[in-house]
N, CA, C and O of each residue as an XYZ file, in Angstrom:
864
protein
N      13.636     24.248     -3.526
C      12.516     25.110     -3.900
C      11.260     24.692     -3.151
O      11.051     23.512     -2.869
N      10.431     25.677     -2.834
C       9.156     25.377     -2.185
C       8.242     24.659     -3.177
O       8.396     24.794     -4.391
N       7.287     23.894     -2.643
C       6.349     23.167     -3.487
C       5.105     22.812     -2.695
O       5.057     23.007     -1.480
N       4.098     22.292     -3.382
C       2.884     21.829     -2.733
C       2.866     20.310     -2.758
O       3.042     19.697     -3.811
N       2.653     19.709     -1.600
C       2.633     18.251     -1.475
C       1.201     17.780     -1.283
O       0.436     18.380     -0.528
N       0.841     16.697     -1.972
C      -0.487     16.105     -1.842
C      -0.402     14.938     -0.862
O       0.351     13.990     -1.083
N      -1.168     15.010      0.210
C      -1.139     13.980      1.253
C      -1.572     12.632      0.679
O      -2.563     12.540     -0.045
N      -0.809     11.586      1.018
C      -1.076     10.223      0.580
C      -1.636      9.401      1.742
O      -1.460      9.783      2.899
N      -2.316      8.264      1.452
C      -2.801      7.400      2.537
C      -1.668      6.999      3.473
O      -0.595      6.595      3.025
N      -1.910      7.113      4.764
C      -0.902      6.753      5.761
C       0.008      7.893      6.169
O       0.830      7.733      7.071
N      -0.123      9.041      5.521
C       0.712     10.194      5.860
C       0.255     10.861      7.150
O      -0.942     10.935      7.431
N       1.205     11.341      7.923
C       0.967     12.318      8.979
C       2.149     13.274      8.921
O       3.103     13.025      8.184
N       2.107     14.352      9.676
C       3.064     15.432      9.453
C       4.513     15.001      9.670
O       5.405     15.486      8.973
N       4.765     14.100     10.621
C       6.144     13.647     10.840
C       6.683     12.913      9.617
O       7.853     13.068      9.268
N       5.841     12.117      8.966
C       6.272     11.416      7.756
C       6.569     12.405      6.645
O       7.576     12.278      5.949
N       5.695     13.390      6.477
C       5.904     14.396      5.442
C       7.201     15.153      5.696
O       7.964     15.414      4.765
N       7.453     15.508      6.960
C       8.698     16.205      7.306
C       9.915     15.365      6.942
O      10.894     15.890      6.412
N       9.861     14.066      7.222
C      10.990     13.190      6.885
C      11.189     13.094      5.379
O      12.323     13.053      4.901
N      10.088     13.060      4.628
C      10.196     12.965      3.169
C      10.969     14.140      2.588
O      11.666     14.008      1.582
N      10.833     15.300      3.243
C      11.488     16.513      2.741
C      12.679     16.930      3.610
O      13.153     18.063      3.531
N      13.155     15.987      4.447
C      14.376     16.173      5.243
C      14.276     17.312      6.252
O      15.258     18.010      6.508
N      13.078     17.500      6.829
C      12.905     18.444      7.932
C      12.935     17.654      9.234
O      12.246     16.643      9.363
N      13.728     18.109     10.195
C      13.797     17.422     11.471
C      12.569     17.697     12.344
O      12.234     16.889     13.210
N      11.909     18.812     12.124
C      10.762     19.205     12.940
C       9.583     19.496     12.016
O       9.638     20.426     11.211
N       8.521     18.706     12.129
C       7.366     18.882     11.255
C       6.715     20.243     11.432
O       6.028     20.718     10.527
N       6.920     20.884     12.585
C       6.263     22.164     12.854
C       6.776     23.279     11.945
O       6.090     24.282     11.749
N       7.968     23.114     11.395
C       8.470     24.106     10.435
C       7.533     24.178      9.231
O       7.305     25.248      8.666
N       7.001     23.031      8.854
C       6.040     22.971      7.744
C       4.637     23.319      8.241
O       3.967     24.190      7.686
N       4.211     22.633      9.284
C       2.831     22.739      9.770
C       2.479     24.157     10.230
O       1.355     24.617     10.029
N       3.445     24.846     10.846
C       3.196     26.185     11.377
C       3.509     27.298     10.372
O       3.401     28.477     10.709
N       3.887     26.946      9.165
C       4.236     27.962      8.166
C       3.005     28.804      7.820
O       1.883     28.298      7.791
N       3.229     30.073      7.562
C       2.124     30.999      7.264
C       1.286     30.526      6.086
O       0.074     30.744      6.061
N       1.910     29.890      5.123
C       1.173     29.424      3.944
C       0.304     28.201      4.232
O      -0.484     27.789      3.380
N       0.442     27.615      5.428
C      -0.368     26.449      5.800
C      -1.415     26.788      6.861
O      -1.933     25.892      7.527
N      -1.728     28.068      7.022
C      -2.701     28.457      8.039
C      -4.066     27.818      7.801
O      -4.681     27.300      8.733
N      -4.536     27.852      6.565
C      -5.849     27.275      6.253
C      -5.831     25.764      6.445
O      -6.786     25.180      6.958
N      -4.735     25.138      6.026
C      -4.587     23.690      6.202
C      -4.575     23.326      7.683
O      -5.231     22.368      8.091
N      -3.844     24.076      8.478
C      -3.750     23.808      9.920
C      -5.112     23.979     10.590
O      -5.445     23.224     11.504
N      -5.890     24.942     10.158
C      -7.230     25.132     10.709
C      -8.137     23.964     10.325
O      -8.962     23.517     11.121
N      -7.972     23.477      9.095
C      -8.767     22.350      8.612
C      -8.384     21.058      9.311
O      -9.238     20.215      9.585
N      -7.077     20.903      9.603
C      -6.562     19.685     10.228
C      -5.848     20.051     11.539
O      -4.621     20.134     11.574
N      -6.618     20.270     12.616
C      -6.016     20.722     13.883
C      -5.136     19.671     14.556
O      -4.345     20.002     15.439
N      -5.264     18.418     14.153
C      -4.374     17.376     14.669
C      -3.382     17.012     13.565
O      -3.785     16.452     12.545
N      -2.096     17.318     13.744
C      -1.108     17.056     12.681
C      -0.885     15.582     12.400
O      -0.194     15.226     11.445
N      -1.470     14.716     13.233
C      -1.294     13.281     13.055
C      -2.489     12.628     12.360
O      -2.476     11.428     12.086
N      -3.524     13.428     12.076
C      -4.710     12.898     11.395
C      -4.988     13.771     10.178
O      -5.587     14.840     10.291
N      -4.546     13.301      9.017
C      -4.715     14.035      7.763
C      -5.634     13.234      6.842
O      -6.036     12.113      7.155
N      -5.950     13.836      5.709
C      -6.832     13.153      4.748
C      -6.147     13.103      3.390
O      -5.632     14.118      2.921
N      -6.135     11.928      2.746
C      -5.539     11.846      1.404
C      -6.136     12.893      0.475
O      -7.354     13.044      0.382
N      -5.257     13.609     -0.206
C      -5.695     14.685     -1.086
C      -5.507     16.063     -0.493
O      -5.552     17.055     -1.222
N      -5.295     16.155      0.820
C      -4.974     17.449      1.433
C      -3.719     18.023      0.774
O      -2.827     17.286      0.353
N      -3.671     19.353      0.694
C      -2.518     20.020      0.088
C      -1.714     20.728      1.180
O      -2.257     21.505      1.964
N      -0.408     20.444      1.214
C       0.484     21.008      2.226
C       1.596     21.794      1.521
O       2.259     21.273      0.625
N       1.789     23.032      1.928
C       2.884     23.841      1.379
C       4.191     23.411      2.044
O       4.277     23.340      3.269
N       5.200     23.125      1.230
C       6.520     22.747      1.720
C       7.478     23.911      1.461
O       7.778     24.207      0.304
N       7.959     24.571      2.504
C       8.837     25.737      2.306
C      10.245     25.329      1.889
O      10.621     24.159      1.964
N      11.008     26.317      1.451
C      12.424     26.077      1.196
C      13.087     25.631      2.488
O      12.726     26.076      3.577
N      14.058     24.749      2.349
C      14.744     24.235      3.524
C      16.022     25.018      3.783
O      16.836     25.218      2.882
N      16.187     25.460      5.032
C      17.422     26.114      5.455
C      18.476     25.038      5.681
O      18.310     24.207      6.573
N      19.556     25.027      4.901
C      20.556     23.960      5.047
C      21.265     23.979      6.389
O      21.804     22.958      6.817
N      21.273     25.129      7.063
C      21.927     25.216      8.366
C      23.439     25.189      8.256
O      23.985     24.914      7.188
N      24.106     25.471      9.344
C      25.567     25.484      9.369
C      26.064     24.936     10.691
O      25.457     25.153     11.739
N      27.191     24.214     10.626
C      27.858     23.712     11.819
C      29.334     24.084     11.746
O      29.988     23.840     10.732
N      29.861     24.673     12.814
C      31.284     25.036     12.839
C      32.140     23.778     12.924
O      31.865     22.891     13.732
N      33.183     23.699     12.090
C      34.082     22.545     12.102
C      35.443     22.953     11.533
O      35.531     23.756     10.604
N      36.491     22.383     12.110
C      37.840     22.688     11.643
C      38.087     22.062     10.281
O      37.552     21.000      9.965
N      38.898     22.730      9.485
C      39.257     22.197      8.176
C      40.335     21.128      8.320
O      41.005     21.033      9.348
N      40.489     20.317      7.256
C      41.509     19.269      7.196
C      41.349     18.225      8.294
O      42.319     17.591      8.707
N      40.111     18.053      8.763
C      39.844     17.018      9.756
C      38.528     16.322      9.418
O      37.640     16.899      8.790
N      38.428     15.067      9.852
C      37.189     14.340      9.670
C      36.257     14.669     10.833
O      36.688     14.790     11.980
N      34.972     14.811     10.514
C      33.985     15.133     11.545
C      32.808     14.169     11.435
O      32.373     13.830     10.334
N      32.308     13.739     12.562
C      31.197     12.793     12.615
C      29.952     13.503     13.136
O      29.970     14.101     14.212
N      28.873     13.429     12.361
C      27.598     14.017     12.773
C      26.592     12.882     12.953
O      26.448     12.028     12.078
N      25.900     12.878     14.084
C      24.954     11.819     14.411
C      23.533     12.377     14.380
O      23.233     13.386     15.018
N      22.668     11.705     13.629
C      21.253     12.083     13.566
C      20.441     11.000     14.253
O      20.455      9.844     13.831
N      19.731     11.374     15.314
C      18.923     10.408     16.040
C      17.641     10.110     15.269
O      17.032     11.007     14.685
N      17.240      8.839     15.274
C      15.999      8.459     14.601
C      14.808      9.057     15.348
O      14.782      9.083     16.579
N      13.841      9.528     14.600
C      12.669     10.174     15.175
C      11.632      9.133     15.597
O      11.534      8.060     15.001
N      10.861      9.467     16.631
C       9.806      8.583     17.088
C       8.518      9.378     17.285
O       8.532     10.606     17.374
N       7.416      8.654     17.350
C       6.110      9.254     17.582
C       5.374      8.391     18.585
O       5.577      7.178     18.620
N       4.521      8.994     19.406
C       3.820      8.236     20.443
C       2.554      7.601     19.881
O       1.687      8.280     19.329
N       2.470      6.292     20.034
C       1.266      5.555     19.668
C       0.392      5.424     20.902
O       0.852      4.979     21.953
N      -0.880      5.815     20.771
C      -1.837      5.734     21.872
C      -3.019      4.889     21.423
O      -3.682      5.206     20.437
N      -3.277      3.806     22.157
C      -4.381      2.895     21.837
C      -5.154      2.628     23.119
O      -4.557      2.415     24.175
N      -6.475      2.640     23.032
C      -7.318      2.233     24.162
C      -8.146      1.031     23.741
O      -8.836      1.057     22.722
N      -8.064     -0.027     24.547
C      -8.752     -1.270     24.234
C      -9.981     -1.419     25.125
O      -9.894     -1.348     26.351
N     -11.127     -1.627     24.480
C     -12.366     -1.904     25.199
C     -12.919     -3.250     24.713
O     -12.727     -3.640     23.561
N     -13.594     -3.930     25.603
C     -14.279     -5.177     25.226
C     -15.648     -5.175     25.890
O     -15.770     -4.952     27.095
N     -16.670     -5.425     25.089
C     -18.054     -5.402     25.573
C     -18.396     -4.083     26.257
O     -19.117     -4.046     27.254
N     -17.854     -2.997     25.689
C     -18.176     -1.668     26.189
C     -17.422     -1.237     27.423
O     -17.671     -0.151     27.948
N     -16.493     -2.070     27.906
C     -15.739     -1.736     29.113
C     -14.235     -1.782     28.821
O     -13.796     -2.524     27.943
N     -13.442     -0.984     29.560
C     -11.990     -1.004     29.346
C     -11.413     -2.410     29.541
O     -11.765     -3.105     30.494
N     -10.537     -2.814     28.640
C      -9.861     -4.112     28.720
C      -8.622     -3.909     29.593
O      -7.510     -3.734     29.095
N      -8.847     -3.937     30.915
C      -7.839     -3.496     31.880
C      -7.000     -4.645     32.422
O      -7.465     -5.775     32.569
N      -5.727     -4.308     32.718
C      -4.815     -5.218     33.411
C      -4.580     -6.515     32.639
O      -4.516     -7.592     33.233
N      -4.452     -6.411     31.330
C      -4.158     -7.583     30.500
C      -2.785     -7.421     29.845
O      -2.457     -6.356     29.322
N      -2.000     -8.480     29.881
C      -0.672     -8.439     29.275
C      -0.791     -8.432     27.750
O      -1.731     -8.990     27.183
N       0.174     -7.794     27.105
C       0.172     -7.704     25.646
C       1.600     -7.598     25.139
O       2.528     -7.295     25.889
N       1.753     -7.856     23.838
C       2.983     -7.519     23.124
C       2.596     -6.716     21.893
O       1.576     -6.986     21.259
N       3.403     -5.746     21.565
C       3.179     -4.883     20.404
C       4.423     -4.910     19.535
O       5.510     -4.556     19.992
N       4.274     -5.323     18.296
C       5.400     -5.365     17.365
C       5.197     -4.308     16.287
O       4.196     -4.324     15.571
N       6.156     -3.389     16.176
C       6.122     -2.334     15.165
C       7.487     -2.327     14.478
O       8.499     -2.006     15.102
N       7.510     -2.678     13.203
C       8.787     -2.768     12.499
C       9.665     -3.820     13.162
O       9.235     -4.955     13.365
N      10.888     -3.446     13.498
C      11.830     -4.377     14.121
C      11.762     -4.336     15.645
O      12.498     -5.060     16.315
N      10.896     -3.504     16.193
C      10.826     -3.351     17.641
C       9.615     -4.084     18.217
O       8.541     -4.113     17.617
N       9.817     -4.671     19.390
C       8.741     -5.341     20.107
C       8.632     -4.757     21.511
O       9.627     -4.653     22.228
N       7.431     -4.381     21.892
C       7.157     -3.818     23.205
C       6.242     -4.785     23.957
O       5.483     -5.536     23.345
N       6.321     -4.760     25.264
C       5.418     -5.576     26.069
C       4.980     -4.772     27.279
O       5.657     -3.837     27.706
N       3.841     -5.152     27.818
C       3.336     -4.429     28.975
C       1.988     -4.961     29.397
O       1.580     -6.054     29.004
N       1.297     -4.167     30.210
C      -0.033     -4.506     30.706
C      -0.939     -3.308     30.489
O      -0.555     -2.176     30.784
N      -2.131     -3.545     29.979
C      -3.053     -2.435     29.742
C      -3.400     -1.743     31.062
O      -3.499     -2.388     32.106
N      -3.581     -0.438     31.003
C      -3.912      0.352     32.185
C      -5.377      0.136     32.578
O      -6.111     -0.584     31.900
N      -5.785      0.760     33.665
C      -7.154      0.602     34.159
C      -8.197      1.049     33.142
O      -9.317      0.539     33.130
N      -7.826      2.010     32.283
C      -8.751      2.478     31.248
C      -8.498      1.808     29.900
O      -9.016      2.255     28.876
N      -7.696      0.728     29.897
C      -7.403      0.014     28.653
C      -6.327      0.661     27.813
O      -6.143      0.300     26.651
N      -5.610      1.619     28.391
C      -4.635      2.405     27.632
C      -3.338      1.634     27.386
O      -2.819      0.940     28.260
N      -2.836      1.786     26.150
C      -1.509      1.319     25.758
C      -0.831      2.483     25.054
O      -1.427      3.089     24.164
N       0.411      2.815     25.435
C       1.134      3.859     24.717
C       2.627      3.563     24.700
O       3.217      3.161     25.703
N       3.218      3.777     23.523
C       4.647      3.546     23.332
C       5.174      4.523     22.289
O       4.434      4.956     21.405
N       6.441      4.865     22.394
C       7.118      5.649     21.367
C       7.598      4.696     20.284
O       8.417      3.814     20.541
N       7.082      4.878     19.067
C       7.395      3.964     17.970
C       8.108      4.724     16.848
O       8.026      5.951     16.781
N       8.808      3.999     15.967
C       9.498      4.668     14.851
C       8.512      5.332     13.896
O       7.430      4.801     13.645
N       8.882      6.479     13.371
C       8.071      7.161     12.373
C       8.128      6.405     11.053
O       9.187      5.925     10.649
N       6.994      6.302     10.390
C       6.964      5.739      9.045
C       6.579      4.286      8.948
O       6.388      3.778      7.843
N       6.457      3.589     10.079
C       6.016      2.195     10.023
C       4.512      2.169      9.745
O       3.748      2.788     10.486
N       4.069      1.470      8.702
C       2.657      1.538      8.322
C       1.737      0.646      9.142
O       0.534      0.902      9.207
N       2.279     -0.400      9.772
C       1.427     -1.322     10.514
C       2.106     -1.756     11.813
O       3.309     -1.573     12.002
N       1.307     -2.327     12.688
C       1.805     -2.935     13.915
C       0.914     -4.114     14.256
O      -0.226     -4.192     13.798
N       1.436     -5.039     15.065
C       0.664     -6.203     15.510
C       0.548     -6.156     17.030
O       1.554     -6.170     17.739
N      -0.682     -6.102     17.520
C      -0.954     -6.068     18.952
C      -1.515     -7.423     19.350
O      -2.568     -7.835     18.862
N      -0.804     -8.119     20.244
C      -1.182     -9.482     20.624
C      -1.455     -9.582     22.114
O      -0.676     -9.098     22.935
N      -2.572    -10.217     22.455
C      -2.901    -10.564     23.828
C      -2.736    -12.084     23.951
O      -3.423    -12.836     23.260
N      -1.831    -12.539     24.828
C      -1.447    -13.956     24.841
C      -2.344    -14.860     25.677
O      -1.910    -15.933     26.096
N      -3.584    -14.450     25.928
C      -4.469    -15.303     26.728
C      -4.879    -16.555     25.962
O      -4.343    -16.839     24.891
N      -5.817    -17.292     26.506
C      -6.318    -18.516     25.859
C      -7.764    -18.301     25.450
O      -8.646    -18.218     26.304
N      -8.019    -18.210     24.126
C      -7.022    -18.252     23.048
C      -6.322    -16.895     22.900
O      -6.849    -15.864     23.319
N      -5.135    -16.915     22.301
C      -4.436    -15.651     22.048
C      -5.151    -14.888     20.946
O      -5.861    -15.466     20.123
N      -4.946    -13.574     20.949
C      -5.664    -12.714     20.000
C      -4.708    -11.665     19.478
O      -4.034    -10.989     20.255
N      -4.646    -11.526     18.159
C      -3.787    -10.519     17.532
C      -4.622     -9.590     16.673
O      -5.466    -10.031     15.893
N      -4.373     -8.293     16.829
C      -5.075     -7.281     16.027
C      -4.029     -6.490     15.237
O      -3.071     -5.975     15.814
N      -4.212     -6.398     13.939
C      -3.300     -5.600     13.118
C      -3.723     -4.135     13.187
O      -4.895     -3.804     13.007
N      -2.757     -3.272     13.449
C      -3.004     -1.838     13.531
C      -2.481     -1.162     12.270
O      -1.322     -1.344     11.897
N      -3.330     -0.391     11.621
C      -2.901      0.416     10.472
C      -2.540      1.802     11.003
O      -3.413      2.563     11.420
N      -1.265      2.117     10.985
C      -0.755      3.309     11.655
C      -0.743      4.508     10.717
O      -0.102      4.476      9.666
N      -1.451      5.563     11.100
C      -1.469      6.783     10.302
C      -2.578      6.832      9.269
O      -2.659      7.792      8.503
N      -3.428      5.828      9.227
C      -4.455      5.761      8.183
C      -5.816      6.282      8.634
O      -6.757      6.299      7.840
N      -5.941      6.707      9.897
C      -7.217      7.237     10.379
C      -7.509      8.582      9.723
O      -6.662      9.476      9.721
N      -8.708      8.722      9.168
C      -9.120      9.965      8.532
C      -9.717     10.916      9.558
O     -10.154     10.471     10.619
N      -9.749     12.210      9.270
C     -10.383     13.174     10.186
C     -11.855     12.844     10.409
O     -12.522     12.299      9.529
N     -12.347     13.178     11.588
C     -13.735     12.885     11.918
C     -14.697     13.755     11.119
O     -15.893     13.466     11.080
N     -14.207     14.803     10.488
C     -15.040     15.732      9.726
C     -15.378     15.222      8.330
O     -16.126     15.876      7.603
N     -14.837     14.059      7.938
C     -15.205     13.449      6.656
C     -15.900     12.123      6.944
O     -15.645     11.492      7.970
N     -16.778     11.702      6.034
C     -17.594     10.503      6.274
C     -16.745      9.270      6.526
O     -17.062      8.464      7.401
N     -15.663      9.117      5.761
C     -14.809      7.939      5.954
C     -14.205      7.925      7.357
O     -14.007      6.856      7.935
N     -13.912      9.104      7.909
C     -13.388      9.184      9.271
C     -14.416      8.756     10.305
O     -14.069      8.111     11.294
N     -15.682      9.109     10.086
C     -16.762      8.657     10.967
C     -16.892      7.144     10.879
O     -17.032      6.470     11.900
N     -16.845      6.607      9.654
C     -16.964      5.163      9.465
C     -15.820      4.412     10.143
O     -16.045      3.367     10.754
N     -14.602      4.931     10.043
C     -13.457      4.274     10.683
C     -13.634      4.218     12.190
O     -13.355      3.192     12.810
N     -14.098      5.313     12.788
C     -14.271      5.353     14.235
C     -15.385      4.416     14.677
O     -15.246      3.731     15.690
N     -16.479      4.376     13.941
C     -17.560      3.448     14.281
C     -17.069      2.011     14.220
O     -17.353      1.222     15.121
N     -16.336      1.663     13.171
C     -15.791      0.308     13.060
C     -14.874     -0.012     14.232
O     -14.964     -1.091     14.817
N     -13.994      0.920     14.574
C     -13.043      0.679     15.664
C     -13.711      0.580     17.025
O     -13.188     -0.066     17.933
N     -14.873      1.223     17.170
C     -15.614      1.160     18.432
C     -16.565     -0.033     18.497
O     -17.269     -0.221     19.489
N     -16.580     -0.839     17.429
C     -17.401     -2.041     17.426
C     -18.753     -1.897     16.764
O     -19.566     -2.820     16.809
N     -19.008     -0.752     16.148
C     -20.258     -0.538     15.418
C     -19.967     -0.756     13.930
O     -19.738      0.198     13.187
N     -19.980     -2.001     13.517
C     -19.549     -2.359     12.166
C     -20.395     -1.707     11.098
O     -21.617     -1.853     11.067
N     -19.712     -0.975     10.213
C     -20.444     -0.326      9.107
C     -19.796     -0.617      7.761
O     -20.055      0.085      6.784
N     -18.956     -1.646      7.702
C     -18.351     -2.025      6.426
C     -17.146     -1.174      6.086
O     -16.690     -0.382      6.911
N     -16.622     -1.331      4.870
C     -15.437     -0.577      4.447
C     -15.653      0.924      4.541
O     -16.724      1.430      4.207
N     -14.620      1.639      5.002
C     -14.715      3.099      5.177
C     -14.423      3.792      3.854
O     -13.353      4.368      3.658
N     -15.391      3.724      2.957
C     -15.230      4.283      1.612
C     -15.606      5.757      1.546
O     -15.263      6.447      0.586
N     -16.309      6.237      2.563
C     -16.816      7.605      2.524
C     -18.186      7.719      1.895
O     -18.786      8.795      1.887
N     -18.690      6.599      1.362
C     -20.013      6.597      0.734
C     -21.053      6.097      1.738
O     -20.771      5.163      2.490
N     -22.243      6.693      1.769
C     -23.288      6.216      2.670
C     -23.769      4.824      2.259
O     -23.744      4.468      1.081
N     -24.203      4.054      3.238
C     -24.706      2.708      2.964
C     -25.679      2.330      4.058
O     -25.741      2.997      5.091
N     -26.444      1.263      3.844
C     -27.389      0.814      4.868
C     -26.649      0.374      6.130
O     -27.145      0.574      7.239
N     -25.444     -0.234      5.969
C     -24.657     -0.662      7.134
C     -24.183      0.547      7.940
O     -24.151      0.511      9.170
N     -23.821      1.602      7.242
C     -23.370      2.829      7.904
C     -24.512      3.460      8.696
O     -24.317      3.885      9.835
N     -25.693      3.524      8.104
C     -26.860      4.093      8.777
C     -27.212      3.259     10.005
O     -27.520      3.809     11.063
N     -27.167      1.926      9.869
C     -27.481      1.050     11.001
C     -26.470      1.214     12.129
O     -26.835      1.197     13.304
N     -25.180      1.374     11.765
C     -24.134      1.558     12.771
C     -24.321      2.879     13.516
O     -24.181      2.934     14.738
N     -24.639      3.939     12.774
C     -24.907      5.235     13.411
C     -26.101      5.134     14.360
O     -26.077      5.666     15.470
N     -27.135      4.447     13.904
C     -28.338      4.311     14.728
C     -28.041      3.540     16.012
O     -28.520      3.907     17.085
N     -27.253      2.475     15.903
C     -26.887      1.694     17.088
C     -26.062      2.536     18.061
O     -26.251      2.453     19.275
N     -25.143      3.349     17.522
C     -24.338      4.239     18.361
C     -25.224      5.269     19.057
O     -25.048      5.538     20.245
N     -26.165      5.839     18.330
C     -27.070      6.840     18.895
C     -27.940      6.246     19.998
O     -28.175      6.891     21.020
N     -28.412      5.031     19.797
C     -29.249      4.382     20.811
C     -28.441      4.070     22.060
O     -28.926      4.262     23.175
N     -27.203      3.586     21.885
C     -26.376      3.265     23.045
C     -26.086      4.496     23.892
O     -25.939      4.398     25.110
N     -26.002      5.666     23.237
C     -25.697      6.901     23.948
C     -26.948      7.721     24.278
O     -26.859      8.860     24.737
N     -28.114      7.115     24.035
C     -29.412      7.753     24.375
C     -29.524      9.158     23.797
O     -29.972     10.085     24.473
N     -29.113      9.306     22.541
C     -29.184     10.601     21.877
C     -30.612     10.873     21.402
O     -31.379      9.947     21.138
N     -30.950     12.150     21.299
C     -32.296     12.515     20.845
C     -32.549     12.034     19.429
O     -33.647     11.573     19.116
N     -31.549     12.135     18.575
C     -31.659     11.672     17.197
C     -31.189     10.225     17.130
O     -30.011      9.941     17.348
N     -32.108      9.313     16.830
C     -31.766      7.894     16.686
C     -32.214      7.373     15.322
O     -32.657      6.232     15.185
N     -32.088      8.233     14.331
C     -32.549      7.900     12.979
C     -31.448      7.318     12.103
O     -31.719      6.820     11.011
N     -30.207      7.379     12.578
C     -29.101      6.916     11.738
C     -28.522      8.004     10.855
O     -27.660      7.735     10.019
N     -28.992      9.240     11.035
C     -28.416     10.376     10.310
C     -27.415     11.070     11.227
O     -27.602     11.115     12.443
N     -26.357     11.607     10.639
C     -25.293     12.235     11.423
C     -25.635     13.692     11.696
O     -25.826     14.477     10.767
N     -25.711     14.053     12.984
C     -25.911     15.444     13.354
C     -24.802     15.850     14.322
O     -23.936     15.039     14.649
N     -24.825     17.099     14.781
C     -23.755     17.604     15.649
C     -23.673     16.848     16.971
O     -22.575     16.580     17.459
N     -24.819     16.501     17.558
C     -24.799     15.775     18.829
C     -24.140     14.403     18.658
O     -23.360     13.971     19.507
N     -24.459     13.733     17.565
C     -23.858     12.418     17.301
C     -22.366     12.556     17.057
O     -21.574     11.759     17.560
N     -21.983     13.564     16.286
C     -20.571     13.789     15.994
C     -19.794     14.100     17.270
O     -18.685     13.602     17.467
N     -20.378     14.921     18.131
C     -19.707     15.272     19.384
C     -19.582     14.062     20.312
O     -18.565     13.901     20.986
N     -20.609     13.213     20.349
C     -20.551     12.006     21.178
C     -19.486     11.046     20.653
O     -18.764     10.427     21.435
N     -19.390     10.924     19.333
C     -18.381     10.063     18.724
C     -16.982     10.612     18.984
O     -16.054      9.858     19.277
N     -16.840     11.916     18.877
C     -15.542     12.557     19.146
C     -15.145     12.351     20.612
O     -13.982     12.076     20.907
N     -16.106     12.483     21.527
C     -15.824     12.309     22.946
C     -15.397     10.872     23.249
O     -14.461     10.643     24.014
N     -16.088      9.911     22.645
C     -15.771      8.503     22.867
C     -14.389      8.148     22.320
O     -13.610      7.444     22.963
N     -14.111      8.644     21.140
C     -12.924      8.174     20.418
C     -11.690      9.028     20.691
O     -10.628      8.494     21.010
N     -11.818     10.335     20.570
C     -10.656     11.215     20.715
C     -10.301     11.518     22.164
O      -9.140     11.757     22.495
N     -11.326     11.504     23.028
C     -11.117     11.769     24.457
C     -10.294     13.025     24.693
O      -9.286     13.011     25.399
N     -10.754     14.119     24.078
C     -10.130     15.420     24.308
C      -9.072     15.828     23.304
O      -8.619     16.972     23.324
N      -8.664     14.923     22.424
C      -7.669     15.267     21.413
C      -8.353     15.843     20.181
O      -9.454     15.409     19.845
N      -7.739     16.807     19.495
C      -8.343     17.350     18.271
C      -8.385     16.296     17.182
O      -7.522     15.420     17.111
N      -9.404     16.390     16.328
C      -9.555     15.352     15.304
C      -9.879     15.948     13.943
O     -10.038     15.211     12.970
């Protein structure tokens, strides 16, 4: 039966699809009953806890098979692309070796010229550990799927924190640390508004810095 699902922390559309045994999240995301939701959340990988998603009836499908014989069906595990850009002191952290551990899988490589790291990782893993083995070595824990949309205050706070403009816990509530972080971001980008209040120019600059062309 169809139902309405309430998005939980750490959810993205691939996880929701797996919870309801859909192989393709787009069957849910593109459903006519989710038009308003899709407009509100143009990136299916960035949702907000409390969002409501319509879950349609599932078509059980059919596979032709001979009777009186055993048949083996193989379902491949689903993956999603993780994209991370590392900056240090305002510049890309380029050409540095790293290891990334997500669940039971470990990846290794070298950051690109723009600090880019990307790998196909298993769906549903809530965290990952990104380690740079220099002296001293440095490990950063990644919370996967927990980024809020930029259109809510907590999403702005998360992006400021990740970009190095510390504003404290991303509770969604305004605070003096949040205002100071916004002001520092505005000054660094030479924006007309440097009061620490969020306006469209500040939001667009933050989106450009963080999303780099991806919907948020």
